[in-house]
Structures are given as structure tokens and as C-alpha cells.
N, C-alpha and C positions, 0 to 999 in steps of 0.2 A: 922301887917305890915311885909313885906318881909325883911329877913335878907340880909346882904351884899352878902353872898354866894348864896342865892336864887335869888337875882337880877342878879348876874353874870350868873347863870344857865339859867334863863329865857331869858335874852338877847342873850346868845349863841344859845339857841334853836330857837329863833325867826330868827336869821341870817341864821342858817343852814337849817331851814325849808323853807326859802324864804319869811317868813312873813315880814321881813325887807329886801326889795329887793336890790340886788347888784347895786351899783351906787347911792343909796339913801343917802341923807344927813340927819344926825341926830344930835341933840344937847341935852344938859343936861336937861334944863327946860321942854321941851315937853315930853321927855322920862320919867322924874320923875313924871310928871302929869299922863302919860299913865299907869305907874305901881303903882301909889299911894304911892310913897316914897319921901324922901328928895333928894336933889341934891348930897349929899356926896357919898352914895353907887353907884349912877350912874356914878359919876366922877371916882371912883375907878374901877368900872367895865369897863368903856370905856378904861382906861389905860391898863388893863389886856387883854382886847379883841384886843387892838392894838398890844400888844406884841405877841398875838397868831396869828396875821395876819388876823383877822376877820374884823377889822376896820382899816381905813387909816386916819391919821391925815390930816384934811383939812388945806390948806395953810393959810386960812383966819380965819375960826372959826368952831368949832365942828369937826365932823368926817364924813367919807363916808364909807358906807357898802361895803365890798370887794365882788366882784363877785367870786363865788366859783364853781368849777367844780369837779365832781367825780374823774376825772383824776388827778387833782392837789392833792386832798386828798389822793388818792391811792399812788401817788409818794412820798408824804411827809411821809406817814406811812411806806412805804418800806424803806426809808432812815433811819427813826427812828429805825426800826427793826434791820437793819444792825448795827447801832451804839450801841444800847442797847444790842444787841446780843454779840457784841464784848466786851462790858463792863462785861457782865455776864461770858463770856468765860475767860476773864482775871482774874476776881475775883475767879472763880473756880480753875484756875491754881495756883493762889497765895495761896488760902485757906482763908476762912473767919476767922476773929478774933472772940473771944467769944462774944464781944460786938455786932458785926455785926450779928452773929447768933441770939442773944437775941432780937435785934431790929426787924429783919425780922419775927421771930417767934411770937413776941408780936403783930405785925401788922396783922399776919394771925389769931391769936386767937381772937383779938379784932374785926376783920372783921367778923369772924365766928359768933360771938354773934349777929351781925346786921341781919343775915339771919334767925334767929330763929323764927321771927314773920311770915315769909312767904311772906312779902311784904315790900316795901320801902316807908317811908315817908320822909319829908324834913330833919328831924333830922338824920335819918339813912344815908341819902345821903351825908349830910355834913360830917359826921364822916367817911364814906367810902372814901370820897375824901381826907381827911386828912391822913388816913392810907395808901392809894394808893400812895400818894405823898412821904411819908416817905419810903415806900418799894422800889420804883424806885430810889429815891435819894440815898438810902443806897448802892444799887448795883452800880450805876454810880460813886458815890464818892469813893466807895471801890476799883474800878479798878485803881484809882490813875493815870489816863491818861488824861492830860490836853487837848490833841488833841480831844479826844472823847467828853469831856465836852464842849469845844468851838464849835465843829461841831454840837452837840445837841442843844446848845443855838441858833445857827443860824437856824437850821432846825425847831426849835420850833416856829419860827416866821411865819410859814406856817399854814394854817387852819387845826385844829384838830391834828397837829403833836405832840403836847406836851402831856405827860401823865397827866398833870394837866387840860387838856381841857375836863373835864368830862361833859357828856350830859346825860339827862334822860327825855324821852318823856312820860309824865303822861297819855297821851291818849292811849299809848300802854304799860301800866305799867307791865303787865305780861312778855312780851317779853323783856322789859328792865331789869326787875328783873332777868330773866334768863341769860341775857347777863352779868350783873355784877357778878352773882354767878359763871358763867363760868370763868370770869376773876379771881375771887377769887380762884377757883380751880387750875387755871394756876399758880397763885402765889405759891400754895402749891407744885406743881411739880417743879417749878423753884427753890424754896428753897431746896427741896430734892436733886436736881442735884448739886446745889452749895455746899450743906453740904457734899456730897460724892465726891466732886471735879471732877464731870463728865463734863468737859469743853465743849465738843462737844454738848452734850445733853442740857446743860444750854444755849448755844448759840442758838440752834434751837428752844427751848421752848420760849426764849425771843423774837426771831424774829417773831414767830407765835403770841405771846401775843400782839404785837404792833397792830395787825389787829382786835383786839376785838372791837375797836371803830365802825367798820362797820360789826360787827357780824350779826346783825339783817338782814341787806340787803343781806348778804351772804347766810344765811340759808333760807330766805323767799322763793326763787324759788324752794328749795328742799322740804320744808315742805308743801307749798301751790302752787304746779305747775299749778293748774287750774286757780288760781287767776292771776298768771303771764301771762298765755296764753290769758286772756281776755284783757290785756293791749295793 
């Protein structure tokens, strides 16, 4: 049976891919039956997906799938990049505490172990999600800027804008594995910039890192131009 995190990932992917069409009404019981799980993980996933802006609470009952456009996702990621970039810049200028250094470095080392197998399963994906959440939270909270935190909370209500909105398409497992590994290497560069108090570099790296969500669609036309030309 799927875990709660796996249910969340599955539903998120179904919405983003269009398998659950924008404007469609969904409810707990039919969705639980579709995924072969109880209503509890569905209920939790629905609430989280509503917070991410992928579901809209129906005024009567259940939820409505939000219509998502590439433009909306791009705009939300750009804003997130600006805000998280500012947080990284601020933390670099302040200088990290020993505890913050240790937390970020542990996330990096623990994440590195996940890539040793050369592929990602559900267990690795869940752990990576946890480490990624801690890494981003440490930087954002470390900036000690309430305005940044509140603005990010607001922006995170848009589709895929949150660092916690992790996706993984098992039908394209290799490219997804590469994407997460690239994100992991970006974490290493961000940590190094923060460690050496390179504020401008930390900001630029963090802004670029926000777009790793759409990394696959960005590199696809470059790596496979012939495939794109046929479309």
C-alpha cells in the first residue's frame, strides 16, 4: 500500500500531467478507491495540495483541480527564486552559525548517500524530500526576515512554487534522477557560497536553483532537438 508521502506525490503528478484535468471535481472516497488506500492519506494530501495551489476547496463538498499553465508556474518560480535568493544573500552577509553549517552539511551528506545506488525508489524519494525541506528551511529561517517568510508563504500557494512540491515521474526515471542529482549539486554550491560569505554568488545560485523544478523541460530541446522539431 502507498505511504502518505507516495499518495501526495502520485496525486501531484496526476494533476501536473493533466491526468486529473483542470476544473475536475474530486472527492476523498473515489480517489481512495482509485489509488487503493484509505481515506486518511487522501484527506491529508488534499489539504497539502490545496496549500500548494493545485486544488481549490469546493464551496459545497470536495475539491476542484486547478487549471495550471506553464506561464503561471514560471512566474511563481521566478518570485520564489527572488525571495529565496534574498534569504541566501542575507544569511551569507550575516554569516552562518555553527549549528546552521552542521544542519546544511548533514542534509548534503545524507542526500549524497541516496544517489549511490544510481537510481531512485520510493524510499530514496521520501528521504530526499525530507532533506530538501530542511535545507531550504534552514536558509530561509536563518535570514531572520519576517517579510521574506510571509512573502514565500503566500507565493507557495501557487502551483509548484514551494520547495516542498517535489515531483518525480517514474516513466522518465533517468531524467528525473538526473534532475534531482543536479539539484543536490546545486545545494553543494549554495552551501559553499554561504560558508565563505559570498553573498552575491549565494543569491544567484539560489535564484537559479528555484528553476530546477522545470529542469527537464528546459534541457529537453537542447539534448533532443529533433524530437522537439517533430512537435
